[in-house]
Each structure stands twice: as structure tokens, then as C-alpha cells.
All heavy atoms as a GROMACS GRO file, in nm:
protein
  650
    1MET      N    1  12.941   8.334   8.227
    1MET     CA    2  12.859   8.432   8.295
    1MET      C    3  12.714   8.394   8.281
    1MET      O    4  12.669   8.371   8.171
    1MET     CB    5  12.880   8.569   8.237
    1MET     CG    6  13.011   8.632   8.263
    1MET     SD    7  13.009   8.796   8.194
    1MET     CE    8  13.184   8.822   8.191
    2THR      N    9  12.642   8.392   8.392
    2THR     CA   10  12.500   8.363   8.385
    2THR      C   11  12.422   8.492   8.403
    2THR      O   12  12.455   8.573   8.489
    2THR     CB   13  12.460   8.263   8.495
    2THR    OG1   14  12.491   8.320   8.622
    2THR    CG2   15  12.534   8.132   8.481
    3GLU      N   16  12.321   8.508   8.320
    3GLU     CA   17  12.238   8.626   8.328
    3GLU      C   18  12.121   8.601   8.422
    3GLU      O   19  12.067   8.490   8.426
    3GLU     CB   20  12.186   8.666   8.191
    3GLU     CG   21  12.298   8.709   8.096
    3GLU     CD   22  12.241   8.752   7.963
    3GLU    OE1   23  12.124   8.777   7.951
    3GLU    OE2   24  12.322   8.755   7.869
    4ALA      N   25  12.080   8.702   8.494
    4ALA     CA   26  11.961   8.688   8.582
    4ALA      C   27  11.837   8.678   8.494
    4ALA      O   28  11.834   8.746   8.389
    4ALA     CB   29  11.953   8.806   8.674
    5PRO      N   30  11.740   8.600   8.531
    5PRO     CA   31  11.617   8.593   8.448
    5PRO      C   32  11.547   8.724   8.447
    5PRO      O   33  11.547   8.800   8.547
    5PRO     CB   34  11.533   8.486   8.518
    5PRO     CG   35  11.590   8.474   8.656
    5PRO     CD   36  11.733   8.515   8.647
    6ALA      N   37  11.491   8.762   8.332
    6ALA     CA   38  11.423   8.888   8.319
    6ALA      C   39  11.296   8.891   8.403
    6ALA      O   40  11.226   8.789   8.411
    6ALA     CB   41  11.386   8.913   8.171
    7THR      N   42  11.274   9.000   8.470
    7THR     CA   43  11.153   9.015   8.550
    7THR      C   44  11.039   9.062   8.462
    7THR      O   45  11.057   9.151   8.380
    7THR     CB   46  11.172   9.113   8.665
    7THR    OG1   47  11.216   9.238   8.615
    7THR    CG2   48  11.278   9.060   8.763
    8PRO      N   49  10.919   9.007   8.479
    8PRO     CA   50  10.803   9.052   8.398
    8PRO      C   51  10.761   9.192   8.444
    8PRO      O   52  10.788   9.235   8.559
    8PRO     CB   53  10.694   8.950   8.431
    8PRO     CG   54  10.732   8.889   8.559
    8PRO     CD   55  10.883   8.896   8.567
    9ALA      N   56  10.702   9.266   8.353
    9ALA     CA   57  10.659   9.402   8.384
    9ALA      C   58  10.546   9.394   8.490
    9ALA      O   59  10.461   9.303   8.485
    9ALA     CB   60  10.607   9.471   8.258
   10LEU      N   61  10.548   9.489   8.583
   10LEU     CA   62  10.441   9.490   8.684
   10LEU      C   63  10.312   9.541   8.624
   10LEU      O   64  10.315   9.647   8.559
   10LEU     CB   65  10.481   9.578   8.800
   10LEU     CG   66  10.591   9.521   8.889
   10LEU    CD1   67  10.643   9.631   8.986
   10LEU    CD2   68  10.538   9.407   8.967
   11PRO      N   69  10.201   9.471   8.646
   11PRO     CA   70  10.074   9.516   8.588
   11PRO      C   71  10.019   9.635   8.663
   11PRO      O   72  10.061   9.666   8.775
   11PRO     CB   73   9.982   9.392   8.606
   11PRO     CG   74  10.043   9.318   8.717
   11PRO     CD   75  10.191   9.342   8.713
   12ASP      N   76   9.921   9.702   8.599
   12ASP     CA   77   9.854   9.813   8.658
   12ASP      C   78   9.776   9.774   8.784
   12ASP      O   79   9.768   9.846   8.880
   12ASP     CB   80   9.759   9.883   8.559
   12ASP     CG   81   9.683   9.993   8.619
   12ASP    OD1   82   9.748  10.089   8.668
   12ASP    OD2   83   9.558   9.994   8.617
   13ARG      N   84   9.717   9.655   8.780
   13ARG     CA   85   9.639   9.602   8.894
   13ARG      C   86   9.687   9.461   8.924
   13ARG      O   87   9.700   9.377   8.832
   13ARG     CB   88   9.490   9.603   8.858
   13ARG     CG   89   9.406   9.567   8.975
   13ARG     CD   90   9.260   9.596   8.942
   13ARG     NE   91   9.176   9.551   9.057
   13ARG     CZ   92   9.047   9.566   9.058
   13ARG    NH1   93   8.984   9.622   8.957
   13ARG    NH2   94   8.977   9.529   9.162
   14LEU      N   95   9.711   9.434   9.051
   14LEU     CA   96   9.764   9.304   9.088
   14LEU      C   97   9.703   9.260   9.221
   14LEU      O   98   9.683   9.344   9.311
   14LEU     CB   99   9.916   9.308   9.102
   14LEU     CG  100   9.988   9.179   9.129
   14LEU    CD1  101   9.973   9.082   9.013
   14LEU    CD2  102  10.134   9.206   9.152
   15SER      N  103   9.669   9.129   9.234
   15SER     CA  104   9.613   9.075   9.357
   15SER      C  105   9.694   8.955   9.405
   15SER      O  106   9.746   8.880   9.326
   15SER     CB  107   9.470   9.034   9.333
   15SER     OG  108   9.416   8.972   9.443
   16VAL      N  109   9.704   8.940   9.535
   16VAL     CA  110   9.774   8.828   9.594
   16VAL      C  111   9.687   8.702   9.589
   16VAL      O  112   9.741   8.591   9.583
   16VAL     CB  113   9.809   8.864   9.744
   16VAL    CG1  114   9.870   8.746   9.814
   16VAL    CG2  115   9.900   8.981   9.748
   17ASP      N  116   9.558   8.717   9.589
   17ASP     CA  117   9.462   8.605   9.594
   17ASP      C  118   9.467   8.525   9.462
   17ASP      O  119   9.436   8.581   9.358
   17ASP     CB  120   9.322   8.659   9.618
   17ASP     CG  121   9.219   8.549   9.634
   17ASP    OD1  122   9.261   8.431   9.648
   17ASP    OD2  123   9.098   8.581   9.631
   18PRO      N  124   9.506   8.396   9.462
   18PRO     CA  125   9.511   8.318   9.339
   18PRO      C  126   9.376   8.300   9.267
   18PRO      O  127   9.373   8.274   9.150
   18PRO     CB  128   9.562   8.183   9.386
   18PRO     CG  129   9.613   8.204   9.524
   18PRO     CD  130   9.551   8.322   9.581
   19SER      N  131   9.266   8.316   9.336
   19SER     CA  132   9.138   8.302   9.271
   19SER      C  133   9.091   8.430   9.200
   19SER      O  134   8.990   8.430   9.133
   19SER     CB  135   9.031   8.260   9.371
   19SER     OG  136   9.014   8.358   9.472
   20SER      N  137   9.165   8.539   9.219
   20SER     CA  138   9.129   8.665   9.157
   20SER      C  139   9.170   8.670   9.008
   20SER      O  140   9.274   8.611   8.972
   20SER     CB  141   9.199   8.779   9.231
   20SER     OG  142   9.188   8.902   9.160
   21PRO      N  143   9.092   8.736   8.924
   21PRO     CA  144   9.134   8.749   8.782
   21PRO      C  145   9.256   8.840   8.766
   21PRO      O  146   9.316   8.842   8.661
   21PRO     CB  147   9.010   8.809   8.718
   21PRO     CG  148   8.930   8.873   8.827
   21PRO     CD  149   8.959   8.796   8.950
   22HIS      N  150   9.294   8.916   8.871
   22HIS     CA  151   9.407   9.007   8.864
   22HIS      C  152   9.532   8.947   8.921
   22HIS      O  153   9.633   9.019   8.944
   22HIS     CB  154   9.372   9.137   8.934
   22HIS     CG  155   9.254   9.206   8.881
   22HIS    ND1  156   9.253   9.265   8.757
   22HIS    CD2  157   9.128   9.219   8.929
   22HIS    CE1  158   9.132   9.312   8.730
   22HIS    NE2  159   9.055   9.285   8.834
   23HIS      N  160   9.534   8.816   8.947
   23HIS     CA  161   9.653   8.747   8.998
   23HIS      C  162   9.742   8.704   8.884
   23HIS      O  163   9.695   8.640   8.789
   23HIS     CB  164   9.608   8.624   9.081
   23HIS     CG  165   9.722   8.549   9.138
   23HIS    ND1  166   9.785   8.588   9.252
   23HIS    CD2  167   9.787   8.436   9.097
   23HIS    CE1  168   9.882   8.506   9.279
   23HIS    NE2  169   9.884   8.411   9.188
   24VAL      N  170   9.871   8.737   8.890
   24VAL     CA  171   9.970   8.700   8.788
   24VAL      C  172  10.079   8.624   8.860
   24VAL      O  173  10.161   8.682   8.930
   24VAL     CB  174  10.026   8.822   8.713
   24VAL    CG1  175  10.126   8.777   8.608
   24VAL    CG2  176   9.915   8.905   8.655
   25ALA      N  177  10.079   8.489   8.844
   25ALA     CA  178  10.174   8.404   8.918
   25ALA      C  179  10.320   8.436   8.886
   25ALA      O  180  10.406   8.430   8.974
   25ALA     CB  181  10.143   8.260   8.891
   26ALA      N  182  10.352   8.474   8.760
   26ALA     CA  183  10.489   8.499   8.722
   26ALA      C  184  10.550   8.618   8.797
   26ALA      O  185  10.672   8.619   8.825
   26ALA     CB  186  10.498   8.524   8.571
   27VAL      N  187  10.469   8.714   8.834
   27VAL     CA  188  10.515   8.831   8.906
   27VAL      C  189  10.556   8.791   9.050
   27VAL      O  190  10.657   8.844   9.104
   27VAL     CB  191  10.408   8.941   8.907
   27VAL    CG1  192  10.446   9.056   8.999
   27VAL    CG2  193  10.381   8.992   8.767
   28PHE      N  194  10.488   8.700   9.108
   28PHE     CA  195  10.514   8.660   9.249
   28PHE      C  196  10.637   8.571   9.265
   28PHE      O  197  10.669   8.531   9.377
   28PHE     CB  198  10.389   8.598   9.312
   28PHE     CG  199  10.280   8.698   9.335
   28PHE    CD1  200  10.167   8.702   9.253
   28PHE    CD2  201  10.290   8.796   9.432
   28PHE    CE1  202  10.070   8.799   9.274
   28PHE    CE2  203  10.199   8.890   9.451
   28PHE     CZ  204  10.085   8.892   9.375
   29GLU      N  205  10.702   8.535   9.153
   29GLU     CA  206  10.827   8.462   9.164
   29GLU      C  207  10.939   8.555   9.215
   29GLU      O  208  11.046   8.509   9.250
   29GLU     CB  209  10.865   8.398   9.030
   29GLU     CG  210  10.765   8.292   8.989
   29GLU     CD  211  10.798   8.236   8.850
   29GLU    OE1  212  10.894   8.284   8.787
   29GLU    OE2  213  10.724   8.148   8.806
   30HIS      N  214  10.916   8.684   9.212
   30HIS     CA  215  11.010   8.786   9.255
   30HIS      C  216  10.951   8.864   9.371
   30HIS      O  217  10.830   8.869   9.388
   30HIS     CB  218  11.041   8.880   9.139
   30HIS     CG  219  11.080   8.810   9.013
   30HIS    ND1  220  11.205   8.760   8.993
   30HIS    CD2  221  11.010   8.781   8.905
   30HIS    CE1  222  11.211   8.701   8.873
   30HIS    NE2  223  11.092   8.714   8.819
   31GLU      N  224  11.035   8.927   9.450
   31GLU     CA  225  10.987   9.004   9.566
   31GLU      C  226  10.940   9.140   9.518
   31GLU      O  227  11.012   9.211   9.446
   31GLU     CB  228  11.097   9.017   9.668
   31GLU     CG  229  11.048   9.067   9.802
   31GLU     CD  230  11.154   9.056   9.910
   31GLU    OE1  231  11.257   8.993   9.889
   31GLU    OE2  232  11.131   9.115  10.015
   32ILE      N  233  10.819   9.179   9.562
   32ILE     CA  234  10.756   9.302   9.518
   32ILE      C  235  10.745   9.399   9.635
   32ILE      O  236  10.716   9.356   9.747
   32ILE     CB  237  10.616   9.272   9.460
   32ILE    CG1  238  10.628   9.180   9.341
   32ILE    CG2  239  10.548   9.402   9.418
   32ILE    CD1  240  10.495   9.132   9.296
   33GLY      N  241  10.762   9.526   9.607
   33GLY     CA  242  10.742   9.630   9.708
   33GLY      C  243  10.632   9.723   9.662
   33GLY      O  244  10.616   9.748   9.547
   34ILE      N  245  10.556   9.778   9.760
   34ILE     CA  246  10.447   9.869   9.730
   34ILE      C  247  10.466   9.993   9.816
   34ILE      O  248  10.485   9.984   9.939
   34ILE     CB  249  10.307   9.810   9.760
   34ILE    CG1  250  10.287   9.678   9.685
   34ILE    CG2  251  10.198   9.910   9.726
   34ILE    CD1  252  10.277   9.694   9.536
   35ARG      N  253  10.458  10.113   9.757
   35ARG     CA  254  10.464  10.238   9.829
   35ARG      C  255  10.327  10.308   9.811
   35ARG      O  256  10.278  10.318   9.700
   35ARG     CB  257  10.571  10.331   9.776
   35ARG     CG  258  10.705  10.304   9.832
   35ARG     CD  259  10.804  10.416   9.798
   35ARG     NE  260  10.936  10.363   9.785
   35ARG     CZ  261  10.995  10.333   9.671
   35ARG    NH1  262  10.940  10.363   9.558
   35ARG    NH2  263  11.117  10.282   9.671
   36LEU      N  264  10.270  10.353   9.921
   36LEU     CA  265  10.150  10.433   9.921
   36LEU      C  266  10.183  10.568   9.982
   36LEU      O  267  10.225  10.574  10.096
   36LEU     CB  268  10.038  10.365   9.997
   36LEU     CG  269   9.906  10.443  10.006
   36LEU    CD1  270   9.843  10.454   9.866
   36LEU    CD2  271   9.811  10.378  10.102
   37ASN      N  272  10.169  10.673   9.903
   37ASN     CA  273  10.206  10.809   9.947
   37ASN      C  274  10.345  10.814  10.004
   37ASN      O  275  10.374  10.868  10.111
   37ASN     CB  276  10.103  10.859  10.052
   37ASN     CG  277   9.968  10.873   9.997
   37ASN    OD1  278   9.948  10.900   9.876
   37ASN    ND2  279   9.867  10.853  10.079
   38ASP      N  280  10.442  10.756   9.928
   38ASP     CA  281  10.585  10.755   9.960
   38ASP      C  282  10.622  10.680  10.086
   38ASP      O  283  10.728  10.699  10.144
   38ASP     CB  284  10.643  10.901   9.965
   38ASP     CG  285  10.627  10.970   9.828
   38ASP    OD1  286  10.645  10.901   9.727
   38ASP    OD2  287  10.600  11.092   9.830
   39LYS      N  288  10.534  10.595  10.136
   39LYS     CA  289  10.560  10.512  10.255
   39LYS      C  290  10.544  10.367  10.215
   39LYS      O  291  10.440  10.328  10.158
   39LYS     CB  292  10.465  10.546  10.366
   39LYS     CG  293  10.493  10.466  10.491
   39LYS     CD  294  10.394  10.501  10.604
   39LYS     CE  295  10.417  10.406  10.719
   39LYS     NZ  296  10.307  10.414  10.819
   40GLU      N  297  10.644  10.280  10.238
   40GLU     CA  298  10.638  10.143  10.197
   40GLU      C  299  10.542  10.069  10.287
   40GLU      O  300  10.543  10.083  10.411
   40GLU     CB  301  10.777  10.079  10.202
   40GLU     CG  302  10.779   9.945  10.137
   40GLU     CD  303  10.918   9.895  10.111
   40GLU    OE1  304  11.016   9.966  10.137
   40GLU    OE2  305  10.930   9.783  10.063
   41ARG      N  306  10.455   9.988  10.223
   41ARG     CA  307  10.356   9.907  10.297
   41ARG      C  308  10.391   9.760  10.277
   41ARG      O  309  10.429   9.718  10.168
   41ARG     CB  310  10.212   9.930  10.242
   41ARG     CG  311  10.162  10.071  10.246
   41ARG     CD  312  10.108  10.112  10.376
   41ARG     NE  313  10.016  10.020  10.434
   41ARG     CZ  314   9.912  10.053  10.506
   41ARG    NH1  315   9.883  10.181  10.522
   41ARG    NH2  316   9.837   9.966  10.562
   42PHE      N  317  10.374   9.681  10.384
   42PHE     CA  318  10.405   9.541  10.378
   42PHE      C  319  10.279   9.452  10.392
   42PHE      O  320  10.292   9.328  10.386
   42PHE     CB  321  10.504   9.501  10.488
   42PHE     CG  322  10.634   9.576  10.477
   42PHE    CD1  323  10.658   9.691  10.554
   42PHE    CD2  324  10.730   9.536  10.390
   42PHE    CE1  325  10.777   9.758  10.540
   42PHE    CE2  326  10.851   9.604  10.376
   42PHE     CZ  327  10.875   9.717  10.451
   43ASP      N  328  10.163   9.509  10.401
   43ASP     CA  329  10.038   9.435  10.422
   43ASP      C  330   9.942   9.448  10.305
   43ASP      O  331   9.821   9.422  10.320
   43ASP     CB  332   9.972   9.478  10.551
   43ASP     CG  333   9.940   9.628  10.551
   43ASP    OD1  334   9.988   9.702  10.464
   43ASP    OD2  335   9.866   9.672  10.641
   44VAL      N  336   9.987   9.488  10.187
   44VAL     CA  337   9.898   9.510  10.072
   44VAL      C  338   9.859   9.378  10.009
   44VAL      O  339   9.938   9.288   9.985
   44VAL     CB  340   9.971   9.595   9.964
   44VAL    CG1  341   9.884   9.609   9.842
   44VAL    CG2  342  10.002   9.732  10.024
   45GLU      N  343   9.728   9.358   9.992
   45GLU     CA  344   9.671   9.238   9.930
   45GLU      C  345   9.639   9.259   9.781
   45GLU      O  346   9.641   9.164   9.703
   45GLU     CB  347   9.542   9.196  10.001
   45GLU     CG  348   9.562   9.154  10.144
   45GLU     CD  349   9.624   9.019  10.159
   45GLU    OE1  350   9.596   8.929  10.073
   45GLU    OE2  351   9.700   8.996  10.254
   46GLU      N  352   9.605   9.383   9.744
   46GLU     CA  353   9.573   9.414   9.608
   46GLU      C  354   9.601   9.563   9.584
   46GLU      O  355   9.586   9.643   9.676
   46GLU     CB  356   9.423   9.384   9.581
   46GLU     CG  357   9.381   9.402   9.437
   46GLU     CD  358   9.242   9.357   9.410
   46GLU    OE1  359   9.174   9.300   9.503
   46GLU    OE2  360   9.191   9.381   9.301
   47TYR      N  361   9.641   9.600   9.461
   47TYR     CA  362   9.664   9.740   9.431
   47TYR      C  363   9.621   9.773   9.289
   47TYR      O  364   9.607   9.682   9.208
   47TYR     CB  365   9.811   9.776   9.449
   47TYR     CG  366   9.905   9.724   9.342
   47TYR    CD1  367   9.917   9.791   9.221
   47TYR    CD2  368   9.981   9.613   9.364
   47TYR    CE1  369  10.001   9.745   9.122
   47TYR    CE2  370  10.066   9.565   9.266
   47TYR     CZ  371  10.080   9.634   9.144
   47TYR     OH  372  10.162   9.583   9.048
   48CYS      N  373   9.597   9.900   9.264
   48CYS     CA  374   9.567   9.952   9.129
   48CYS      C  375   9.640  10.085   9.120
   48CYS      O  376   9.607  10.180   9.191
   48CYS     CB  377   9.418   9.966   9.107
   48CYS     SG  378   9.382  10.022   8.938
   49ILE      N  379   9.735  10.093   9.028
   49ILE     CA  380   9.817  10.216   9.016
   49ILE      C  381   9.734  10.328   8.946
   49ILE      O  382   9.735  10.442   8.994
   49ILE     CB  383   9.946  10.188   8.936
   49ILE    CG1  384  10.031  10.087   9.015
   49ILE    CG2  385  10.020  10.315   8.902
   49ILE    CD1  386  10.153  10.038   8.942
   50SER      N  387   9.664  10.296   8.839
   50SER     CA  388   9.590  10.400   8.765
   50SER      C  389   9.479  10.462   8.845
   50SER      O  390   9.452  10.581   8.835
   50SER     CB  391   9.538  10.342   8.635
   50SER     OG  392   9.442  10.242   8.661
   51GLU      N  393   9.410  10.383   8.931
   51GLU     CA  394   9.303  10.436   9.010
   51GLU      C  395   9.353  10.490   9.147
   51GLU      O  396   9.278  10.553   9.219
   51GLU     CB  397   9.192  10.330   9.034
   51GLU     CG  398   9.126  10.290   8.906
   51GLU     CD  399   9.024  10.181   8.925
   51GLU    OE1  400   8.988  10.150   9.041
   51GLU    OE2  401   8.980  10.124   8.821
   52GLY      N  402   9.475  10.456   9.184
   52GLY     CA  403   9.537  10.510   9.302
   52GLY      C  404   9.481  10.453   9.436
   52GLY      O  405   9.450  10.528   9.527
   53TRP      N  406   9.479  10.321   9.448
   53TRP     CA  407   9.431  10.261   9.573
   53TRP      C  408   9.502  10.129   9.600
   53TRP      O  409   9.556  10.066   9.510
   53TRP     CB  410   9.280  10.240   9.576
   53TRP     CG  411   9.221  10.157   9.464
   53TRP    CD1  412   9.166  10.208   9.352
   53TRP    CD2  413   9.220  10.015   9.450
   53TRP    NE1  414   9.123  10.099   9.270
   53TRP    CE2  415   9.155   9.980   9.334
   53TRP    CE3  416   9.265   9.910   9.532
   53TRP    CZ2  417   9.136   9.851   9.288
   53TRP    CZ3  418   9.248   9.779   9.489
   53TRP    CH2  419   9.183   9.751   9.367
   54VAL      N  420   9.501  10.091   9.728
   54VAL     CA  421   9.548   9.961   9.774
   54VAL      C  422   9.447   9.903   9.866
   54VAL      O  423   9.370   9.976   9.932
   54VAL     CB  424   9.688   9.965   9.843
   54VAL    CG1  425   9.793  10.014   9.744
   54VAL    CG2  426   9.683  10.049   9.966
   55LYS      N  427   9.439   9.770   9.875
   55LYS     CA  428   9.351   9.703   9.973
   55LYS      C  429   9.437   9.634  10.076
   55LYS      O  430   9.531   9.564  10.040
   55LYS     CB  431   9.258   9.603   9.902
   55LYS     CG  432   9.151   9.665   9.823
   55LYS     CD  433   9.053   9.562   9.772
   55LYS     CE  434   8.944   9.631   9.691
   55LYS     NZ  435   8.850   9.531   9.639
   56VAL      N  436   9.407   9.660  10.199
   56VAL     CA  437   9.480   9.603  10.311
   56VAL      C  438   9.381   9.538  10.410
   56VAL      O  439   9.268   9.581  10.416
   56VAL     CB  440   9.569   9.708  10.386
   56VAL    CG1  441   9.677   9.762  10.295
   56VAL    CG2  442   9.485   9.818  10.441
   57PRO      N  443   9.424   9.437  10.484
   57PRO     CA  444   9.332   9.376  10.582
   57PRO      C  445   9.294   9.474  10.696
   57PRO      O  446   9.377   9.552  10.739
   57PRO     CB  447   9.410   9.260  10.639
   57PRO     CG  448   9.539   9.249  10.568
   57PRO     CD  449   9.549   9.370  10.480
   58ALA      N  450   9.168   9.463  10.741
   58ALA     CA  451   9.120   9.547  10.850
   58ALA      C  452   9.136   9.472  10.981
   58ALA      O  453   9.040   9.418  11.033
   58ALA     CB  454   8.977   9.587  10.825
   59GLY      N  455   9.257   9.467  11.033
   59GLY     CA  456   9.282   9.400  11.158
   59GLY      C  457   9.264   9.249  11.143
   59GLY      O  458   9.301   9.192  11.047
   60ARG      N  459   9.201   9.187  11.245
   60ARG     CA  460   9.178   9.042  11.242
   60ARG      C  461   9.037   9.010  11.198
   60ARG      O  462   8.998   8.892  11.198
   60ARG     CB  463   9.198   8.987  11.381
   60ARG     CG  464   9.340   9.000  11.427
   60ARG     CD  465   9.353   8.934  11.562
   60ARG     NE  466   9.477   8.972  11.624
   60ARG     CZ  467   9.511   8.945  11.746
   60ARG    NH1  468   9.427   8.874  11.821
   60ARG    NH2  469   9.625   8.984  11.798
   61THR      N  470   8.961   9.105  11.153
   61THR     CA  471   8.819   9.082  11.116
   61THR      C  472   8.812   8.997  10.988
   61THR      O  473   8.884   9.017  10.894
   61THR     CB  474   8.753   9.220  11.085
   61THR    OG1  475   8.777   9.306  11.197
   61THR    CG2  476   8.604   9.202  11.064
   62LEU      N  477   8.723   8.899  10.992
   62LEU     CA  478   8.702   8.808  10.879
   62LEU      C  479   8.564   8.831  10.818
   62LEU      O  480   8.470   8.862  10.889
   62LEU     CB  481   8.715   8.664  10.924
   62LEU     CG  482   8.850   8.623  10.985
   62LEU    CD1  483   8.844   8.480  11.033
   62LEU    CD2  484   8.964   8.643  10.890
   63ASP      N  485   8.554   8.810  10.685
   63ASP     CA  486   8.422   8.815  10.623
   63ASP      C  487   8.354   8.680  10.640
   63ASP      O  488   8.404   8.587  10.704
   63ASP     CB  489   8.433   8.858  10.477
   63ASP     CG  490   8.506   8.755  10.390
   63ASP    OD1  491   8.539   8.644  10.437
   63ASP    OD2  492   8.525   8.785  10.269
   64ARG      N  493   8.237   8.665  10.585
   64ARG     CA  494   8.160   8.545  10.605
   64ARG      C  495   8.219   8.418  10.538
   64ARG      O  496   8.179   8.307  10.565
   64ARG     CB  497   8.016   8.563  10.558
   64ARG     CG  498   8.004   8.585  10.412
   64ARG     CD  499   7.859   8.605  10.373
   64ARG     NE  500   7.854   8.635  10.231
   64ARG     CZ  501   7.771   8.718  10.174
   64ARG    NH1  502   7.686   8.785  10.247
   64ARG    NH2  503   7.774   8.737  10.043
   65LYS      N  504   8.315   8.438  10.446
   65LYS     CA  505   8.383   8.327  10.385
   65LYS      C  506   8.512   8.290  10.453
   65LYS      O  507   8.584   8.201  10.407
   65LYS     CB  508   8.407   8.359  10.237
   65LYS     CG  509   8.280   8.381  10.156
   65LYS     CD  510   8.305   8.415  10.016
   65LYS     CE  511   8.177   8.439   9.943
   65LYS     NZ  512   8.196   8.483   9.804
   66GLY      N  513   8.544   8.362  10.559
   66GLY     CA  514   8.667   8.333  10.634
   66GLY      C  515   8.789   8.402  10.584
   66GLY      O  516   8.902   8.377  10.636
   67LYS      N  517   8.776   8.493  10.490
   67LYS     CA  518   8.890   8.570  10.440
   67LYS      C  519   8.896   8.700  10.514
   67LYS      O  520   8.794   8.752  10.563
   67LYS     CB  521   8.875   8.595  10.288
   67LYS     CG  522   8.879   8.472  10.206
   67LYS     CD  523   8.873   8.504  10.061
   67LYS     CE  524   8.882   8.380   9.977
   67LYS     NZ  525   8.881   8.409   9.834
   68PRO      N  526   9.016   8.763  10.523
   68PRO     CA  527   9.025   8.890  10.595
   68PRO      C  528   8.939   8.997  10.527
   68PRO      O  529   8.930   9.007  10.407
   68PRO     CB  530   9.171   8.925  10.582
   68PRO     CG  531   9.242   8.803  10.549
   68PRO     CD  532   9.143   8.714  10.479
   69LEU      N  533   8.878   9.082  10.608
   69LEU     CA  534   8.798   9.193  10.558
   69LEU      C  535   8.895   9.301  10.513
   69LEU      O  536   8.989   9.337  10.584
   69LEU     CB  537   8.709   9.249  10.674
   69LEU     CG  538   8.604   9.348  10.634
   69LEU    CD1  539   8.504   9.286  10.539
   69LEU    CD2  540   8.534   9.399  10.756
   70MET      N  541   8.873   9.352  10.392
   70MET     CA  542   8.966   9.448  10.333
   70MET      C  543   8.912   9.589  10.344
   70MET      O  544   8.791   9.613  10.329
   70MET     CB  545   8.991   9.414  10.186
   70MET     CG  546   9.056   9.281  10.163
   70MET     SD  547   9.222   9.287  10.225
   70MET     CE  548   9.254   9.113  10.224
   71ILE      N  549   9.004   9.684  10.356
   71ILE     CA  550   8.969   9.827  10.343
   71ILE      C  551   9.056   9.885  10.232
   71ILE      O  552   9.166   9.838  10.205
   71ILE     CB  553   8.991   9.906  10.472
   71ILE    CG1  554   9.136   9.895  10.524
   71ILE    CG2  555   8.896   9.858  10.581
   71ILE    CD1  556   9.167   9.985  10.644
   72LYS      N  557   8.999   9.986  10.168
   72LYS     CA  558   9.065  10.049  10.053
   72LYS      C  559   9.129  10.181  10.097
   72LYS      O  560   9.058  10.264  10.153
   72LYS     CB  561   8.968  10.071   9.941
   72LYS     CG  562   9.029  10.118   9.809
   72LYS     CD  563   8.927  10.150   9.705
   72LYS     CE  564   8.870  10.024   9.644
   72LYS     NZ  565   8.785  10.053   9.524
   73LEU      N  566   9.255  10.196  10.075
   73LEU     CA  567   9.327  10.321  10.105
   73LEU      C  568   9.363  10.388   9.977
   73LEU      O  569   9.411  10.322   9.884
   73LEU     CB  570   9.454  10.292  10.187
   73LEU     CG  571   9.436  10.214  10.317
   73LEU    CD1  572   9.569  10.185  10.380
   73LEU    CD2  573   9.350  10.297  10.414
   74LYS      N  574   9.340  10.518   9.965
   74LYS     CA  575   9.366  10.588   9.840
   74LYS      C  576   9.486  10.680   9.852
   74LYS      O  577   9.515  10.729   9.960
   74LYS     CB  578   9.246  10.670   9.799
   74LYS     CG  579   9.125  10.584   9.764
   74LYS     CD  580   9.012  10.666   9.713
   74LYS     CE  581   8.898  10.570   9.676
   74LYS     NZ  582   8.800  10.639   9.598
   75GLY      N  583   9.555  10.699   9.740
   75GLY     CA  584   9.673  10.785   9.738
   75GLY      C  585   9.757  10.750   9.616
   75GLY      O  586   9.716  10.683   9.524
   76LYS      N  587   9.883  10.797   9.619
   76LYS     CA  588   9.978  10.771   9.512
   76LYS      C  589  10.040  10.634   9.534
   76LYS      O  590  10.107  10.609   9.637
   76LYS     CB  591  10.083  10.881   9.516
   76LYS     CG  592  10.188  10.867   9.411
   76LYS     CD  593  10.292  10.976   9.423
   76LYS     CE  594  10.424  10.931   9.367
   76LYS     NZ  595  10.531  11.019   9.405
   77VAL      N  596  10.020  10.542   9.439
   77VAL     CA  597  10.065  10.406   9.451
   77VAL      C  598  10.183  10.380   9.358
   77VAL      O  599  10.178  10.418   9.243
   77VAL     CB  600   9.951  10.306   9.415
   77VAL    CG1  601  10.000  10.162   9.427
   77VAL    CG2  602   9.830  10.327   9.504
   78GLU      N  603  10.290  10.319   9.408
   78GLU     CA  604  10.404  10.282   9.329
   78GLU      C  605  10.435  10.132   9.359
   78GLU      O  606  10.439  10.095   9.471
   78GLU     CB  607  10.528  10.363   9.367
   78GLU     CG  608  10.514  10.513   9.348
   78GLU     CD  609  10.633  10.586   9.404
   78GLU    OE1  610  10.746  10.557   9.360
   78GLU    OE2  611  10.611  10.672   9.492
   79ALA      N  612  10.458  10.057   9.254
   79ALA     CA  613  10.496   9.919   9.267
   79ALA      C  614  10.638   9.901   9.211
   79ALA      O  615  10.670   9.964   9.110
   79ALA     CB  616  10.400   9.826   9.195
   80PHE      N  617  10.720   9.818   9.278
   80PHE     CA  618  10.856   9.800   9.231
   80PHE      C  619  10.908   9.663   9.275
   80PHE      O  620  10.854   9.601   9.364
   80PHE     CB  621  10.947   9.911   9.287
   80PHE     CG  622  10.949   9.915   9.440
   80PHE    CD1  623  11.045   9.846   9.513
   80PHE    CD2  624  10.853   9.989   9.511
   80PHE    CE1  625  11.044   9.851   9.650
   80PHE    CE2  626  10.854   9.992   9.650
   80PHE     CZ  627  10.952   9.924   9.720
   81TYR      N  628  11.012   9.618   9.206
   81TYR     CA  629  11.079   9.493   9.244
   81TYR      C  630  11.191   9.530   9.341
   81TYR      O  631  11.263   9.630   9.328
   81TYR     CB  632  11.143   9.424   9.123
   81TYR     CG  633  11.040   9.355   9.036
   81TYR    CD1  634  11.015   9.402   8.909
   81TYR    CD2  635  10.974   9.243   9.082
   81TYR    CE1  636  10.918   9.339   8.827
   81TYR    CE2  637  10.881   9.177   9.001
   81TYR     CZ  638  10.855   9.226   8.876
   81TYR     OH  639  10.764   9.162   8.799
   82ARG      N  640  11.207   9.450   9.445
   82ARG     CA  641  11.311   9.475   9.543
   82ARG      C  642  11.440   9.408   9.496
   82ARG      O  643  11.450   9.317   9.431
   82ARG     CB  644  11.275   9.419   9.679
   82ARG     CG  645  11.163   9.491   9.739
   82ARG     CD  646  11.144   9.446   9.879
   82ARG     NE  647  11.015   9.506   9.923
   82ARG     CZ  648  10.954   9.466  10.029
   82ARG    NH1  649  11.002   9.372  10.104
   82ARG    NH2  650  10.842   9.525  10.065
   0.00000   0.00000   0.00000
């Protein structure tokens, strides 16, 4: 019998951007889901559970460095492994 590898605990704050100090590569080896106000979101770039916000891209708008412009949505945030 082979055991599934243990999943690391989800941090309070996590970012998709590898240059961010809140990026944890070990977490992204598994599929993650995010719920904001009991609705699952698929476009979340960064979240913070304790402060209750997620950052999502604002359409196709880019900032001056060529990265998507982010907007912050507030509410009840839940992170989970799928």
C-alpha cells in the first residue's frame, strides 16, 4: 500500500507570484480552491484569510510593469485543497 504524500498546511496569506514573499512553492504542488463569501473563485492571485480579502485581476488592464492590475475584494475567505 502506498500512502499519499502529506499536504502542507495552507498559510494565512498566499500569493501565486513567485517573486512575492508570500509565495510557498510546496503548496502549489497540489490543487488549491478559494471561496469568497461562499462562492468559489478561480481567478484569485493572492489571498489573506485573517484580513478577509483576495486580489483578482481587473480585466485585461496591465500596470506599468506589464503585470495584471489587481483589485482587492473583501469578505469571508476560505482556502482548501481540492
